[in-house]
N, C-alpha and C positions, 0 to 999 in steps of 0.2 A: 504494500500500500504506500502510495506516494502522497506527499502534501504539496499542494500548489496554491500559492497566494498571488493573486493578480497584482501587478504593479510593484512587486518586490524583487530585488536583485538577489543573487546567490549569497552575497555577504550579509544582506539583511536577514535572509532565511537562516543562515548559520548562527547569527546573534540570537534570533528567536529560539532556535534549537538549544543553544547553550543555556538560556534562561530557563527553559522548561526542565532541562536536566538538573540545574541547580535547585530549582523549586522542589523537584522530586526527591533530591537527597535530603533537603531540610525536612520534608514531610516524613521521610523514613526515620530520621533521627528524632523527630518530635520535639525539637528544642523549644523551650519556652524561656525567653530572656526577660528578666526584670519583672516578671508577672507576680512574684511573691514578695510581700513585705510584712515582716513581723516586727514587733516591738518588745523589748525586754529591758528591765532595769539592770544596771551593772551590779557586779558582786553578788549575783544570786547563788544559792547553794547548789551543789551537784544534783543532777537528775531533775532539774526544774524544767517543766515542759514549756517549750517556746512555741511550737505549732505542729500541726498534723498535715503532712503533704497529701495523704490519701483522701482525707475529708475535703481539703481545700481544692484538690484537683479533680474531685468527683470520681475517684478510682475505687474499685472494689476493695473490700477489706482483706482479700486473700488473692493469691496467684501472681503477686508482683514481688520483685526483689529490689530493695532500696539500698543504695551505697553512697556514702559521703565521699565526694571527690575533692571539694574545697571547703574549708571551715575548721579543720583540726588545728590545734588541739582543744579549741574552746567548745566545739560542738561534737555531738554524736547522733547517729540516726538509727532508729530501730529498723532492722532489715526487713521485717514483715509488715509493719504498720506505717512506716515512713514518718513516725513521730520524731521531732528534733528536740534534743535535750542538751542542757549544759553538762559540763564534765567536772572533774576534780580541779581543773585549772580555771579559776574564776575569770570572767570577762571584766577586766578593769579598763574602763573608758580612757583613763589618763595614760595607759601604757600601750594601747593598741597602736600599731604602726601607722595606720591611716588617720588617727585621731590626735596624735601628739601635737601637731602644729596647726590645728584647725583655726580658721579665722573666727572673729567674734560673730556669734549668731548662727554658725554652721552646725549642722547635725552630724553625729558620728554614726557610721554604718559599718557593720561586719558582713562581708559578702560570703555566700555559700553556694555550692553546686552539688546536686544530688542526681545520680543516674538511676533510672527506673527501668527494670526489665520485666516484660510480660512473659511469665513462665509458661502460660497456657498456650498462647499463640506463637511463642518462640520468635518474637520480633526483636529487632535491633534495640539496644538501650535508648531510652528517651532521657534527655538531659534537662533538668529543671534548675534554673538559676534564680536566686533571690537575694534579698538583703535583710539584715536585722538592724533596726534602729536601736542603738545602745543608749539608753536614757541615763542621764547623770543622777547620782545620789550624793548627798552631802557626806562624803567619806574622807575629806581632806580638811585640815585645819590651816588657817592663814599662818604664814611664817614670815618673820622679819629676817633680813639678811644677817643679823647678828643679835645676840642677846643683850648687848650693850651698844647703843647708838650714840655717837658723839657729834655735837654741833657746836661750832665756834661762833660766838656773837660778840662783836666789838662793844665795849662799854659805852661808847658814845652813839649807839644806835638810836635812831629816832623812834618814838612811840608809833605803833602801827606798822612797823616794818615786818615783812613776811619772810620766813626762812623755810626752805624745803626740808621735809623729813623723809628719810628713806622709807619707801612704802613696803607694805607686806604683799606677798603673793599667795595665791590660792590656786591649786591645780584643778579645782572644780570649775564647772561652767559658770556663766555670768549670774545665773539665778542663785547659785550656791557659793559664788565667789565673795570677795571682800565687799562688804556693804557699808561699813561705818568704822570710824576711829573714835577713841575716847582718850582724853589726857587727864591724868591724875597728878596733882601737884601738892606739895606740902604748903604750910601756911606762908613760908617765906617766898615761895615761887608762884602761888596761886594768883597774886595780884600783878605779876610781872609777865606771865606767858599765857597765851591762849592757843588753841589747837591750830596746827599747820603753819608754822610755829609763829604766832603773832606776839610781838613785844608790846606789852600793855603798860609797862612802867619804866622808870629810869633805872638804869643799871650803874653800879659803881663797883669796879673790880677791887678797889681798896677796902671796900666793906665786905664783899663776898665774891669770890672768883669762880664759883661753879654752883650749879643747881642740879639736883637729881629729880627727874619726873618719871612717871610710868605711862607708857603709851600702849593702848590695847586695840587690836584689830578684830572686828567681829564680822562673820560672814552672814549671808542671807538665808541659810538653810533653816530647817525646822526638824529637830532643835538646832539652835545656833551653836557654832563652834567658834572659839576665839583663842588668841595667844597674846602675850604681853612681852614687852622689852623695856629695859631701862634706857631712858633718854637723858643723857648727861649734857647739859648746856654749859660750855666753858666760856666764861667772860674774858675776852682778851683785852689787853691794856691799850689805852689811848693816852696821849700826852696831855692830860688834863690837870696836872698838878705842877706847881712851880717849886723849885728847891727852897727850903726854909732853914734858916739858922735857928738854933735853940734859943739864942739870945739876940737882941737887937744891937748890943754893944759888948765887946770883949776888952778887958783890961788886963795888963800884966806888968810886972816890974822886972827890970833887968839891970844888972850892975854895969857901970860904964866901961869896965875893963873885961867884960865877958868876951870870950874868944868866938871866932866864927864857928858856926855850927852848934852853938849852945842853944838848948831848948828853952824857948820863951813861953810858948803857948801851944797847947795841943787842941786841935779841933777834930772831932770825930768824922767830919766829912772827908771822904776819900776823893779829893779832887785837886788837881794842880792848876794854879792860877798865877798870873803875873799882874802886878798892880803898881801904881805909882801915886804919889800924893799930888803931883803936878802934871797934868796932861800935856801942857806945852813943853815942859822940860823933858817929858817922856819921849816926845818926838825928836828932841835934839840929842838926848843922851840915853842910850839903851841900858847903861849900867845902873840906872835907877830902878830897873825892873827888879822885883823881889819875888823869890820862889818860896812858896809855902808848901811844906811837906805835910802829909796827912798824919804823921806820927806812927804809921805802920811800916816797919822796915821793908817788908816784902811787897808792899802795895805799889810804890813808885820809886824807881831807881834810875840813875843815869845808865845809859846803855853800856858804858865801858866798865863800871864797877858797881857794887851794891852800896846802898845807902848806909851811912854810919849812924843814922838816928835822926830824930826830928830836928829840923833846923829852919831858920828864917834868915834871909839876907841875900845879897847879890850872888848870882850863880853864873859861873863861867863853865860851860860844858866842854869836856875834852873832845867831843865829836859834834857833828852838825845836828844831831838829833838826840833827844832822850826819849825813852819809852816808859809807858806807865801801864799798869794793869788796872782796868776798870772793874767796878763791882761785879759785872757779869762774867769776868774772866778773860775778856778780849784784850788785845794789846793795841794801843794807839800811839802814834808818833806825832810830836809837835815840834816845830822849828823854834829854837830859842832866838829871841830878837837880837841878842848880842852876837850870836854866831852869824845871823843874817847880815849884820853890820860889817863883820869881818870879811864876808864874801864880797861885799860891794867894794871894799878897799882893795 
């Protein structure tokens, strides 16, 4: 028997023939793609029934062999009834390969394939494909990146300034994810800080240089899960205080024949200064500069030799610079005016 179609070329007839053959193969396989959709909550116990293929596909209760092709190790299929069950390995939505990096609002699916063989008519296996929507449960607690969170806030920060707090993360979906934060502060900090982190009062590092608060993250599940972390606010220094002497006037007596280097007055301030009683003469004669030692032998010394003790009087340094150790331990160099004068000569 031949097939003749008017107005068709041999190439067109060949294409039609190929399409008919392909359709026939698909009918023999009986493949059903994407026709099955089940839903199950994650973390269900073993042997939880997810769905029955025989009932859903309208197949007889007997005479068919069901075999799971795709879906292990999370699923198993009863070979006689086609019922799909969970296994000893729980379906954890957050660890499924296709659900780890889901975008916000996207659903999580676990795909499966089951082959069905008609044992009575001895037909070729029929492939059933489907998906299982894995629904989220509140099985994860919000977590902060560390148990102790540290934020530095300058003491001259204006009221109302906002500082970012490291946020907590929750592996659950949006509905069961982080929903709210709460900040608990002691009496000394309650009037200074608000949530996320708002400065509500004036800070003074010299009065208190750090505050410990407790921040809590709560999710939106039912029942809710939460975790807490210590939020340490470190108040950093600003140059808001001027140096002050203990007295406004210092007096001392010294014998007229006192040798150079004799201790006249000791001042606890660790600072090197040059001074003169006559600013005009100071510009003309650098020898009028006076060097005040702090009275601490190791605190400030000429760079070529160690100090012999507290002293006051004209100072000629053997080198171009002298060095001093500041209270924070750093070394600073200062040019002596008299040495600068020598360089110009």
